[in-house]
N, C-alpha and C positions, 0 to 999 in steps of 0.2 A: 789202810791197815799197816802197822809198823812190824818190823821183824820181831819185836818183843811180844806182840800179840799172837804170833804164830807159835804153837807149842814147841818149846825147846826139847821137851821130853819126847815128842813125836819125832822130831828130826834126829834125835839121838837114837831112838828105837829103829828108825829106818836105816841109819848107817850101820847099826849093830847087826841088823838082820840081813841087809842086802849089800853091805860093803860100801866103800866110798865110790862116788861117781867116777866113771872112766870113759874112754872113747866108745866102748860098746854101748853104754848108757846114752851118750849123745847121739849115736847112730839110731838107737831105738826111739829116742825122742823125735828125731827127724822123721822116721818112718810112721810113728803114731800120729804126728802132726799132719802128715799127708792124708792118712786114713781118716782122721777126724774132720778134715776140711775138704780138700780137693778130690779125694778118692773115697767118698763115703759109701759108694756102692760096693766097694771091695772090703769094707769093714766087716769082719766076721763076728759072729755072736759071742765068741769067747776068745778074744785075743790074749787072755791070761794063759792059754794053753802053751803059748810060746814063751819059754823062760826069759829070753832076752827082752822081749816086749813087756813082759810082766815086771821085770826089774826096772825097766825104764819108766813105766807107768808109776810104779810105787815110789821111786826116788824123785820123780819130777811132777807128774800130773796130779798125784794124790795131794801133796802139800799146796799146789796151786788151787785145785778145786776146793780143798778144805778152807783156804783163805776166802774164797768166794762165799761159801756157805756161812762162814764165821761173820762176814760183814753183814749178811742179812739177818743172822741171829741177833746182832746188835741193833738192827733197824726195826725188827718186829716188836709188837707189844710185849711188855714184861711177862715172863712166865708166871703162872699161879704159884703161890707159896704153899706147895703141898708136894708129896711124892708124885712124880710125873710118870706118864706113860708116853714113850716117844717111838715113832716108827720111821725107819729109814728104808724106803722102797727102791729096789734096784740099787742096792747099797754098794755093789762091787766090794772093794776091800774096806768098806766102812767109812767112806768120806763123810757122810752126814753124821753118822754115829760118833766119829772121833771129833768132829766139829762141836757137837753137842757136849761131849765130855769136857772139852776145853772151855766151852761157854759156862757150863755148870760149875766147873772148878773155879773159874774166874769169879763167878757170882758168890760162891761160898755160902749159899743160903742153907741154913740147917734144916729147914722144912723140906728141902729137896732130897735129903738123905733117903736112900732106898729107892730112888727113881729107877725105872726100868726102860732100857733101850733095846728095841728089837730091830735087827737088820735082816732084810728079806732080799734074796737074790737067787737067780737060777743057777749061778756058777758056784759049785761047792768049793772049788779052788779059791775063788775070790773071798768067800766067807771064811775059809781057813786063815787067809791072810788077815782078815778083819779081826778074827778072834785072837790071833797071835799079837797083833798090834795093840788091841784093846788091853790085853793082859800086861803087855810091857809098859804101856803108858799109864795105866790106872792102878799101879802098885799102891796098895792101901797104906796110907801114912796117917799119923795122928792129925795132921793139918789138912787132910783131904777126905771129904765125905765118900761113902761107899755107894756105888751105883751098879745095878745089875745089867748084864749084857747077854742077849740071846741071838744066835745066828740061826735063821730059818731058811733052809733051801726051798725055794718055791718059784715056779714059772707062772707069772701072771697072765701069760698068753695062752696057757693050756685051757681049752674049753671045758667048762663044767667043774673046774677045780674049786675046792672049798677054800676061800681066802683065809689067811691066818690072822686077820685083824678084826674078826667079828666079836671076839670075847672082850668086851669092855671098851670104853672110850679112850681116845688118845688126846693128849694135850698138844702134841706137835707131830706133824707128818712132814717128812722131807723127801723130795725126789730130786736128786742132784745129778744132772746130765744123764738121766735115765729115761725120761718120758719120750724123747725123740727117737730112742732106740727100740721102742716097743711098737708092735703091730705095723711094722714097716711094710710087710707084704700083704696087709689086709686091703680089702676093696675100698674101705673108708677108714684110714688110720685115725683121722681126727675123731670120728664117732666112737671108735674103740677106746681111745685115750680118754675121751669125755666120760664114757661109761665107767672106766677104771677110777677116775677122779671122783665121780659121784659116789662110788662105793667107799672111797677113802673119806670123803666129806661126811658120809653117813656115820663113819666110825670116829669122827672128830668131835671132841667135847664142845658144848655150846660156846665156851670161851677159848677154844683151841685155835691153832694157827697151822695152815698148810703152806709150806715153802717149796716152790718149784724153781730150779735153776737149770738153764739150758745154755748150749754154746751160743756165742755171739756170731751166728751165721744167718744170712738172710732167710734161707729155706726153713731151718729149724725154728727161727724166731717168728716167722709169719705163721707157721703151724701153731706155735704157742698163742699167737694173737687169735687165731680161729678157735682154739680150745677155750680161751678166755671168753670170747663172745658167746659161745654156746652155753657155758656154765652160767654166765651172768644173765643172759636172756631167759634161761630157765629158772632163774632165781635160786640156784643151788648154793651160791656163795656171793659175797661182795669182795671187791678188791681193796685190800688195805694199802698196797703199794705195788707197782709204781704209779698206776693209773689214778687220776683224780676224778673219775666219773665211771658210770656203768653204761654209758652209751656204746654203740658199736665202735670198734677200734678204728680211728681215722687213718692209721697207717695202711689199712687194707683197702682203702679207696683207690689207691694206685698200685700197680703190680710191682714196682721197684722200691716201695717204702717199707721200712721196718724200724723197730725201736729197740736199742740195746744200751747197756751200761758200760762205762769205761772209767774205773775208779783208780786213783793213784795208789801205788803199792811199792814198798821197798822189799824186794825179795830177799830171803835168807842167803847167806854167802854160798851155801851148797847149790842153790838154784842158779845163782849168778855164775858159778863155775861151769855148770852144765850149759847155760846159755852161751857162754863164751866159746865152749867147745863145739856147740851145735850151730853157732852163728846166729843166735836169736837175741832179741832185747825184750824182756818182759818187765816193763816198768809200770804196767797198769793191769788191773784185773778186768777182763772183758767178758761179759755174759749177758744173757737175757733172763728175766725172772718174773715171777708172780708171787705175791704173798696174799693168800686168801683167808677170809674169816666168814663166820656165819652170824656174827652179832653186829655187823655194820661199822665196826671201828675203822678209821682211816688214818693214814700217816700224817695228814695235815687237814686243816679246815678247807672245805671245798667251796667253790663259787665261780661265777663267770669271769671274775678278775684274777683267779689263781691258776697258774699254769706250771707244768713241768717243762724244763728245758730238755729237748730230746735230740739235740745235736751239739757238736762242738761250736764254740763261738767263732764265727767267720769274720776275721778282721781284715778289712781291705782299705784302700785309700779313701779316707773321708767317711767311712761307714763301718758299722758293726751289725752283724745279723746272726739270728739263730732261729731254729724251728722250735715252736712251742706247742703244747698239747693240753687241752682240757675239754670240758663238755661242749664247748662251742666249735671245736674242730682242731685243726693242726696247721696254723698259719706260719708262714715265714715272716719274721718280724725284724725290723731294722731300726737303728737310730743313727742319723747322720751326726758326725762329729760336731758340726756347727750347732746341733740341737742339744748337745750335752749341757746339763745343768745340775745344780745341787739336788734337785728333786729326783732326777733319773740317774744319778751317778752310780748307783749300785748295779746298774746294767754292766758296768765294766768288770764285775766279779761273777757274772753268769758263767756257768759251766754245765756240761752234760749231767743230767740227773737232778740239778738244783730245782727247788720249788720257789716260784717267784710270784709276786703280786704286782699287777700292772693296772693302774687306775683306768686307763683308756688306751685303746689301740685304734688308730685310724685305719680301718680295713680298706685294702685296695686289691686289685685283681692279681697282682704279682707279689709285691713286697709291701706288707702292712707296716705302718710307721708309728714310732713313739716320738711325740713332740717334746719340745723343751719344757713345757709346763706340766708334763705328765709325771705323776708320782710313781716311782718304781721301788719295790722292796724285795730284798732277798730273804724269803721266809725260812727256808731250810736248805743250807748248803750240804753237799755230799762231803762227808768227812773222809780224809785220806789216812 
């Protein structure tokens, strides 16, 4: 995703509301990064209560997470040409809602006029920020359609609470970095998350899409794999992307395996300045995700010869290797440089997340092989 595709109006609104990034923001970013990764047990339920952390999140993590959601909005099936109902669950300051606003504005489809976006979160403070940013970014102009926004305070973990998404079907449901923070103290967090998603899928229109984005961490990602398996085995949904099958997730067969995305990204200058001050380099968007449907649509044609590349390409002396995944399993596949040919030359362009077709893989106990005569096709690259 390029700088141009990230809303300039959002970045301007962030600077106008929270000021230019400074050393305090960089320190807040470092603190939140530790809490989101290495010190997750110390992560409070409402870090927005701390003004310094709130400002750091809004100026840095909000645009980063918005870019992740925006990349998936471009990947998912086209939205129906009608006024839409969209639900952002665990919205925080409106990451999903604002990504949708940018996406709809970019589409400019007249039939989407009057679409309704509902943001749900337990934190009233976060929802206040969402409302303020939506108002600043969505100033009505003649060249911009009008969309409705509602912020709904609601704690999805509260037992017996009447969920606010029962009235009517939704065309799009988004959970952006929120599922992993729910039901953490429950006896079976996976079961509780599955139950929540089942209620959201019940509220999804027959041609609707559910987008789940999670941090690119092994623990949270493996939890998402477990959620996926339970939903798929119960036939509550099918996976549009990234999976190319509805079989049990092969990454769960071994305790250290997991599957995440790493997409090229050119961050805005504001984020580059924060990175320099904080000592980070964020030249890629890293996350795990699921795009779910109820109508069986898939991101690409499936088959035993179609795979997703689920690792970086490992280039070593005389060899190239990558982990692949499809309905037949999760093999480590390599091609010796001496076996390179015109038929398999597209393997040189493999990258994490790409969908490829391989005519035949010589299965072996450790490293499976692509031979010189094997035809290899890059079906769907990941767009940066």
